[in-house]
VMD Tcl script that builds the backbone (N, CA, C; Angstrom):
set m [mol new atoms 318]
animate dup $m
set s [atomselect $m all]
$s set {name element resname resid chain x y z} {
  {N N MET 1 A 3.330 -25.808 -22.924}
  {CA C MET 1 A 2.923 -26.236 -21.641}
  {C C MET 1 A 2.521 -25.107 -20.794}
  {N N THR 2 A 1.456 -25.319 -20.039}
  {CA C THR 2 A 0.830 -24.336 -19.259}
  {C C THR 2 A 0.917 -24.673 -17.833}
  {N N THR 3 A 0.927 -23.792 -16.930}
  {CA C THR 3 A 0.830 -24.051 -15.505}
  {C C THR 3 A -0.413 -23.167 -14.977}
  {N N TYR 4 A -1.298 -23.941 -14.557}
  {CA C TYR 4 A -2.662 -23.255 -14.083}
  {C C TYR 4 A -2.584 -23.292 -12.539}
  {N N LEU 5 A -3.023 -22.140 -11.999}
  {CA C LEU 5 A -3.374 -22.130 -10.605}
  {C C LEU 5 A -4.842 -22.028 -10.293}
  {N N VAL 6 A -5.373 -22.838 -9.774}
  {CA C VAL 6 A -7.032 -22.785 -9.707}
  {C C VAL 6 A -7.044 -22.320 -8.155}
  {N N THR 7 A -7.515 -21.060 -8.315}
  {CA C THR 7 A -7.898 -20.288 -6.987}
  {C C THR 7 A -8.778 -19.233 -7.221}
  {N N ARG 8 A -9.532 -18.700 -6.215}
  {CA C ARG 8 A -10.282 -17.383 -6.332}
  {C C ARG 8 A -9.541 -16.411 -5.245}
  {N N HIS 9 A -8.402 -16.784 -4.606}
  {CA C HIS 9 A -7.694 -15.970 -3.739}
  {C C HIS 9 A -6.378 -15.450 -4.235}
  {N N SER 10 A -6.352 -14.107 -4.135}
  {CA C SER 10 A -5.220 -13.457 -4.493}
  {C C SER 10 A -3.977 -13.548 -3.647}
  {N N GLY 11 A -4.257 -13.953 -2.234}
  {CA C GLY 11 A -3.030 -14.393 -1.461}
  {C C GLY 11 A -2.325 -15.439 -2.024}
  {N N ALA 12 A -3.093 -16.426 -2.555}
  {CA C ALA 12 A -2.521 -17.844 -3.020}
  {C C ALA 12 A -1.613 -17.505 -4.282}
  {N N LEU 13 A -2.116 -16.515 -5.190}
  {CA C LEU 13 A -1.374 -16.228 -6.281}
  {C C LEU 13 A -0.127 -15.390 -5.929}
  {N N ASP 14 A -0.286 -14.434 -5.005}
  {CA C ASP 14 A 0.988 -13.707 -4.478}
  {C C ASP 14 A 1.916 -14.642 -3.960}
  {N N TRP 15 A 1.457 -15.498 -3.137}
  {CA C TRP 15 A 2.393 -16.422 -2.511}
  {C C TRP 15 A 3.160 -17.368 -3.336}
  {N N LEU 16 A 2.227 -17.872 -4.459}
  {CA C LEU 16 A 3.008 -18.728 -5.503}
  {C C LEU 16 A 4.023 -18.142 -6.352}
  {N N ARG 17 A 3.638 -16.804 -6.735}
  {CA C ARG 17 A 4.733 -15.945 -7.516}
  {C C ARG 17 A 5.798 -15.775 -6.694}
  {N N ALA 18 A 5.595 -15.431 -5.398}
  {CA C ALA 18 A 7.013 -15.270 -4.569}
  {C C ALA 18 A 7.726 -16.599 -4.415}
  {N N GLN 19 A 7.203 -17.722 -4.604}
  {CA C GLN 19 A 7.937 -18.965 -4.784}
  {C C GLN 19 A 8.722 -19.063 -5.938}
  {N N GLY 20 A 8.394 -18.164 -7.055}
  {CA C GLY 20 A 9.058 -18.419 -8.243}
  {C C GLY 20 A 8.288 -18.763 -9.428}
  {N N PHE 21 A 7.036 -19.067 -9.221}
  {CA C PHE 21 A 6.109 -19.456 -10.237}
  {C C PHE 21 A 5.456 -18.255 -10.953}
  {N N THR 22 A 6.425 -17.671 -11.715}
  {CA C THR 22 A 6.190 -16.380 -12.372}
  {C C THR 22 A 5.242 -16.455 -13.655}
  {N N ASP 23 A 5.319 -17.742 -14.287}
  {CA C ASP 23 A 4.468 -17.828 -15.583}
  {C C ASP 23 A 3.396 -18.832 -15.252}
  {N N VAL 24 A 2.491 -18.385 -14.382}
  {CA C VAL 24 A 1.301 -19.178 -14.073}
  {C C VAL 24 A -0.022 -18.479 -14.643}
  {N N VAL 25 A -1.003 -19.178 -14.944}
  {CA C VAL 25 A -2.189 -18.800 -15.376}
  {C C VAL 25 A -3.234 -18.872 -14.348}
  {N N PRO 26 A -3.732 -17.917 -13.550}
  {CA C PRO 26 A -4.698 -18.047 -12.559}
  {C C PRO 26 A -6.105 -18.292 -13.182}
  {N N VAL 27 A -6.870 -19.262 -12.568}
  {CA C VAL 27 A -8.256 -19.613 -13.076}
  {C C VAL 27 A -9.071 -19.860 -11.804}
  {N N PRO 28 A -10.223 -19.263 -11.817}
  {CA C PRO 28 A -11.099 -19.602 -10.494}
  {C C PRO 28 A -11.650 -20.913 -10.585}
  {N N HIS 29 A -11.874 -21.494 -11.726}
  {CA C HIS 29 A -12.315 -22.792 -11.981}
  {C C HIS 29 A -11.593 -23.453 -13.213}
  {N N LEU 30 A -11.354 -24.956 -13.155}
  {CA C LEU 30 A -10.660 -25.442 -14.199}
  {C C LEU 30 A -11.457 -26.706 -14.667}
  {N N ASP 31 A -11.779 -26.726 -16.106}
  {CA C ASP 31 A -12.404 -27.802 -16.591}
  {C C ASP 31 A -11.168 -28.627 -16.993}
  {N N PRO 32 A -11.093 -29.783 -16.465}
  {CA C PRO 32 A -9.989 -30.806 -16.728}
  {C C PRO 32 A -9.875 -30.962 -18.280}
  {N N ALA 33 A -10.862 -30.943 -19.164}
  {CA C ALA 33 A -10.697 -31.034 -20.539}
  {C C ALA 33 A -9.696 -30.067 -21.093}
  {N N GLN 34 A -9.612 -28.968 -20.474}
  {CA C GLN 34 A -8.512 -27.926 -21.115}
  {C C GLN 34 A -7.118 -28.110 -20.957}
  {N N VAL 35 A -7.023 -29.278 -19.956}
  {CA C VAL 35 A -5.509 -29.727 -19.597}
  {C C VAL 35 A -4.903 -30.784 -20.714}
  {N N THR 36 A -3.864 -30.407 -21.235}
  {CA C THR 36 A -3.243 -31.239 -22.039}
  {C C THR 36 A -1.819 -31.781 -21.566}
  {N N ALA 37 A -1.454 -32.854 -22.127}
  {CA C ALA 37 A -0.207 -33.663 -21.765}
  {C C ALA 37 A 1.011 -32.509 -21.431}
  {N N GLY 38 A 1.606 -32.698 -20.318}
  {CA C GLY 38 A 2.761 -31.629 -20.055}
  {C C GLY 38 A 2.142 -30.367 -19.331}
  {N N ASP 39 A 0.859 -30.191 -19.142}
  {CA C ASP 39 A 0.401 -29.108 -18.338}
  {C C ASP 39 A 0.770 -29.418 -16.950}
  {N N SER 40 A 0.797 -28.412 -15.957}
  {CA C SER 40 A 0.730 -28.473 -14.610}
  {C C SER 40 A -0.351 -27.684 -13.882}
  {N N VAL 41 A -1.032 -28.195 -13.001}
  {CA C VAL 41 A -2.205 -27.763 -12.343}
  {C C VAL 41 A -1.904 -27.681 -10.841}
  {N N VAL 42 A -1.918 -26.308 -10.269}
  {CA C VAL 42 A -1.619 -26.274 -8.872}
  {C C VAL 42 A -3.012 -25.766 -8.116}
  {N N GLY 43 A -3.212 -26.295 -7.039}
  {CA C GLY 43 A -4.484 -25.843 -6.343}
  {C C GLY 43 A -4.808 -26.885 -5.395}
  {N N THR 44 A -6.097 -26.806 -4.817}
  {CA C THR 44 A -6.602 -27.734 -3.804}
  {C C THR 44 A -7.848 -28.327 -4.361}
  {N N LEU 45 A -7.701 -29.246 -5.213}
  {CA C LEU 45 A -8.731 -29.739 -6.030}
  {C C LEU 45 A -9.347 -31.043 -5.379}
  {N N PRO 46 A -10.643 -31.406 -5.637}
  {CA C PRO 46 A -11.282 -32.750 -5.325}
  {C C PRO 46 A -10.457 -33.636 -6.029}
  {N N VAL 47 A -10.308 -34.834 -5.361}
  {CA C VAL 47 A -9.551 -35.957 -5.840}
  {C C VAL 47 A -9.905 -36.522 -7.231}
  {N N HIS 48 A -11.173 -36.511 -7.505}
  {CA C HIS 48 A -11.684 -36.952 -8.941}
  {C C HIS 48 A -11.126 -36.075 -9.919}
  {N N LEU 49 A -11.013 -34.670 -9.787}
  {CA C LEU 49 A -10.513 -33.841 -10.830}
  {C C LEU 49 A -8.948 -33.930 -10.834}
  {N N ALA 50 A -8.347 -34.102 -9.697}
  {CA C ALA 50 A -6.924 -34.426 -9.794}
  {C C ALA 50 A -6.535 -35.549 -10.639}
  {N N ALA 51 A -7.440 -36.711 -10.369}
  {CA C ALA 51 A -7.270 -37.926 -11.216}
  {C C ALA 51 A -7.354 -37.679 -12.691}
  {N N GLU 52 A -8.520 -36.836 -13.092}
  {CA C GLU 52 A -8.640 -36.662 -14.518}
  {C C GLU 52 A -7.565 -35.850 -14.979}
  {N N ILE 53 A -6.834 -34.840 -14.344}
  {CA C ILE 53 A -5.781 -34.206 -14.815}
  {C C ILE 53 A -4.708 -35.060 -15.025}
  {N N CYS 54 A -4.474 -35.939 -14.126}
  {CA C CYS 54 A -3.373 -36.958 -14.306}
  {C C CYS 54 A -3.470 -38.033 -15.335}
  {N N ALA 55 A -4.739 -38.318 -15.566}
  {CA C ALA 55 A -5.265 -39.234 -16.718}
  {C C ALA 55 A -4.884 -38.652 -18.080}
  {N N ARG 56 A -4.985 -37.223 -18.199}
  {CA C ARG 56 A -4.789 -36.551 -19.404}
  {C C ARG 56 A -3.301 -36.167 -19.677}
  {N N GLY 57 A -2.533 -36.607 -18.863}
  {CA C GLY 57 A -0.989 -36.378 -18.952}
  {C C GLY 57 A -0.690 -35.113 -18.209}
  {N N GLY 58 A -1.508 -34.693 -17.305}
  {CA C GLY 58 A -0.961 -33.426 -16.711}
  {C C GLY 58 A -0.356 -33.669 -15.459}
  {N N ARG 59 A 0.302 -32.767 -14.730}
  {CA C ARG 59 A 0.792 -32.910 -13.422}
  {C C ARG 59 A -0.048 -32.213 -12.497}
  {N N TYR 60 A -0.334 -32.808 -11.354}
  {CA C TYR 60 A -1.233 -32.036 -10.308}
  {C C TYR 60 A -0.321 -31.847 -8.954}
  {N N TYR 61 A -0.217 -30.546 -8.643}
  {CA C TYR 61 A 0.480 -30.129 -7.467}
  {C C TYR 61 A -0.465 -29.571 -6.472}
  {N N HIS 62 A -0.640 -30.164 -5.409}
  {CA C HIS 62 A -1.610 -29.582 -4.341}
  {C C HIS 62 A -0.913 -28.460 -3.467}
  {N N LEU 63 A -1.694 -27.449 -3.406}
  {CA C LEU 63 A -1.228 -26.443 -2.394}
  {C C LEU 63 A -1.852 -26.679 -1.052}
  {N N SER 64 A -0.792 -27.245 -0.159}
  {CA C SER 64 A -1.140 -27.807 1.091}
  {C C SER 64 A -0.755 -26.705 2.186}
  {N N LEU 65 A -1.657 -26.701 3.158}
  {CA C LEU 65 A -1.407 -25.893 4.297}
  {C C LEU 65 A -1.743 -26.533 5.717}
  {N N ASP 66 A -1.026 -26.094 6.582}
  {CA C ASP 66 A -1.414 -26.572 8.021}
  {C C ASP 66 A -2.337 -25.529 8.661}
  {N N LEU 67 A -3.523 -25.523 8.194}
  {CA C LEU 67 A -4.528 -24.393 8.536}
  {C C LEU 67 A -5.227 -24.781 9.907}
  {N N PRO 68 A -5.090 -24.141 10.933}
  {CA C PRO 68 A -5.835 -24.196 12.091}
  {C C PRO 68 A -7.357 -23.867 11.878}
  {N N PRO 69 A -8.029 -24.454 12.893}
  {CA C PRO 69 A -9.594 -24.266 12.490}
  {C C PRO 69 A -10.015 -22.824 12.613}
  {N N GLN 70 A -9.445 -21.910 13.344}
  {CA C GLN 70 A -9.814 -20.594 13.472}
  {C C GLN 70 A -9.397 -19.681 12.224}
  {N N ALA 71 A -8.402 -20.261 11.253}
  {CA C ALA 71 A -8.168 -19.672 10.161}
  {C C ALA 71 A -8.972 -19.882 8.871}
  {N N ARG 72 A -9.820 -20.943 9.005}
  {CA C ARG 72 A -10.730 -21.463 7.979}
  {C C ARG 72 A -11.762 -20.621 7.553}
  {N N GLY 73 A -12.079 -20.543 6.350}
  {CA C GLY 73 A -13.232 -19.689 5.805}
  {C C GLY 73 A -12.911 -18.228 5.739}
  {N N ARG 74 A -11.639 -17.675 5.845}
  {CA C ARG 74 A -11.435 -16.395 5.538}
  {C C ARG 74 A -10.338 -16.282 4.594}
  {N N GLU 75 A -10.221 -15.058 4.132}
  {CA C GLU 75 A -9.255 -14.767 3.065}
  {C C GLU 75 A -7.890 -14.595 3.629}
  {N N LEU 76 A -7.023 -15.477 3.001}
  {CA C LEU 76 A -5.621 -15.520 3.566}
  {C C LEU 76 A -4.651 -14.733 2.622}
  {N N SER 77 A -3.622 -13.871 3.209}
  {CA C SER 77 A -2.674 -13.271 2.498}
  {C C SER 77 A -1.513 -14.310 2.252}
  {N N ALA 78 A -0.568 -13.801 1.376}
  {CA C ALA 78 A 0.695 -14.450 1.195}
  {C C ALA 78 A 1.444 -14.727 2.620}
  {N N ALA 79 A 1.582 -13.793 3.430}
  {CA C ALA 79 A 2.045 -13.822 4.685}
  {C C ALA 79 A 1.351 -14.956 5.453}
  {N N ASP 80 A 0.073 -14.969 5.319}
  {CA C ASP 80 A -0.612 -16.016 6.190}
  {C C ASP 80 A -0.277 -17.429 5.630}
  {N N LEU 81 A -0.001 -17.527 4.366}
  {CA C LEU 81 A 0.267 -18.740 3.715}
  {C C LEU 81 A 1.557 -19.345 4.172}
  {N N ASP 82 A 2.540 -18.286 4.392}
  {CA C ASP 82 A 3.951 -18.684 5.034}
  {C C ASP 82 A 3.684 -19.021 6.478}
  {N N ARG 83 A 2.851 -18.302 7.116}
  {CA C ARG 83 A 2.680 -18.764 8.620}
  {C C ARG 83 A 2.088 -20.182 8.654}
  {N N TYR 84 A 1.287 -20.455 7.846}
  {CA C TYR 84 A 0.684 -21.910 7.868}
  {C C TYR 84 A 1.280 -22.829 7.036}
  {N N ALA 85 A 2.657 -22.759 6.807}
  {CA C ALA 85 A 3.456 -23.700 6.069}
  {C C ALA 85 A 3.214 -24.133 4.831}
  {N N ALA 86 A 2.612 -23.183 4.018}
  {CA C ALA 86 A 2.286 -23.528 2.606}
  {C C ALA 86 A 3.364 -24.032 1.958}
  {N N ARG 87 A 3.034 -25.125 1.014}
  {CA C ARG 87 A 3.905 -25.966 0.295}
  {C C ARG 87 A 3.195 -26.341 -0.914}
  {N N VAL 88 A 3.994 -26.602 -2.158}
  {CA C VAL 88 A 3.466 -27.079 -3.200}
  {C C VAL 88 A 3.939 -28.680 -3.256}
  {N N GLU 89 A 3.000 -29.640 -3.304}
  {CA C GLU 89 A 3.420 -31.019 -3.329}
  {C C GLU 89 A 2.815 -31.671 -4.586}
  {N N GLN 90 A 3.596 -32.381 -5.324}
  {CA C GLN 90 A 3.142 -33.157 -6.394}
  {C C GLN 90 A 2.366 -34.453 -5.990}
  {N N TYR 91 A 1.146 -34.760 -6.634}
  {CA C TYR 91 A 0.576 -36.073 -6.304}
  {C C TYR 91 A 0.212 -36.632 -7.693}
  {N N ARG 92 A 0.278 -37.933 -7.805}
  {CA C ARG 92 A -0.270 -38.642 -8.933}
  {C C ARG 92 A -1.349 -39.493 -8.549}
  {N N VAL 93 A -2.385 -39.048 -8.965}
  {CA C VAL 93 A -3.761 -39.609 -8.494}
  {C C VAL 93 A -4.394 -40.417 -9.653}
  {N N HIS 94 A -4.981 -41.522 -9.376}
  {CA C HIS 94 A -5.665 -42.406 -10.404}
  {C C HIS 94 A -6.789 -43.186 -9.803}
  {N N ALA 95 A -7.933 -43.331 -10.442}
  {CA C ALA 95 A -9.119 -43.995 -9.802}
  {C C ALA 95 A -8.667 -45.540 -9.706}
  {N N ALA 96 A -9.120 -46.202 -8.581}
  {CA C ALA 96 A -8.843 -47.506 -8.538}
  {C C ALA 96 A -9.855 -48.309 -9.235}
  {N N ALA 97 A -9.434 -49.541 -9.701}
  {CA C ALA 97 A -10.129 -50.347 -10.519}
  {C C ALA 97 A -11.315 -50.841 -9.572}
  {N N GLY 98 A -12.344 -51.025 -10.237}
  {CA C GLY 98 A -13.633 -51.634 -9.778}
  {C C GLY 98 A -14.116 -50.536 -8.715}
  {N N THR 99 A -14.599 -49.410 -9.055}
  {CA C THR 99 A -15.041 -48.237 -8.373}
  {C C THR 99 A -16.247 -48.398 -7.673}
  {N N ALA 100 A -16.865 -49.458 -7.802}
  {CA C ALA 100 A -18.256 -49.607 -7.133}
  {C C ALA 100 A -18.101 -49.605 -5.643}
  {N N VAL 101 A -18.980 -49.081 -4.905}
  {CA C VAL 101 A -18.860 -48.921 -3.489}
  {C C VAL 101 A -19.038 -50.449 -2.824}
  {N N PRO 102 A -18.051 -50.796 -1.948}
  {CA C PRO 102 A -18.097 -52.018 -1.316}
  {C C PRO 102 A -19.304 -52.122 -0.232}
  {N N GLU 103 A -19.879 -53.209 -0.127}
  {CA C GLU 103 A -20.960 -53.350 0.740}
  {C C GLU 103 A -20.588 -52.900 2.274}
  {N N ALA 104 A -19.349 -53.186 2.744}
  {CA C ALA 104 A -18.974 -52.818 3.935}
  {C C ALA 104 A -19.205 -51.320 4.268}
  {N N LEU 105 A -19.153 -50.471 3.006}
  {CA C LEU 105 A -19.417 -49.186 3.489}
  {C C LEU 105 A -20.741 -48.666 3.247}
  {N N LEU 106 A -21.684 -49.566 3.068}
  {CA C LEU 106 A -23.070 -49.178 2.919}
  {C C LEU 106 A -23.903 -49.475 4.203}
}
mol reanalyze $m
mol bondsrecalc $m
mol representation Tube
mol addrep $m
């Protein structure tokens, strides 16, 4: 079983390791096809990718932050992640049945 951290940011990796995730494989991009049952994925992924990870038997952990607008779009350090209440939260995501767009949304 592998734990992947999907990020291009060294601060996220530093923060995660400081939280005790010492055996993590950092990847800048993740192909959900490489996830096998029992694997864990940590990151801030689009919902359709998180759903595919869950469908493959993996676990998805979202790296959540309370990020103010002025901090968006810049590199964050591990200390910044602490400041913005970083946390790892598990989500179980699946696509809803009948995924056609309802007329009300068109």
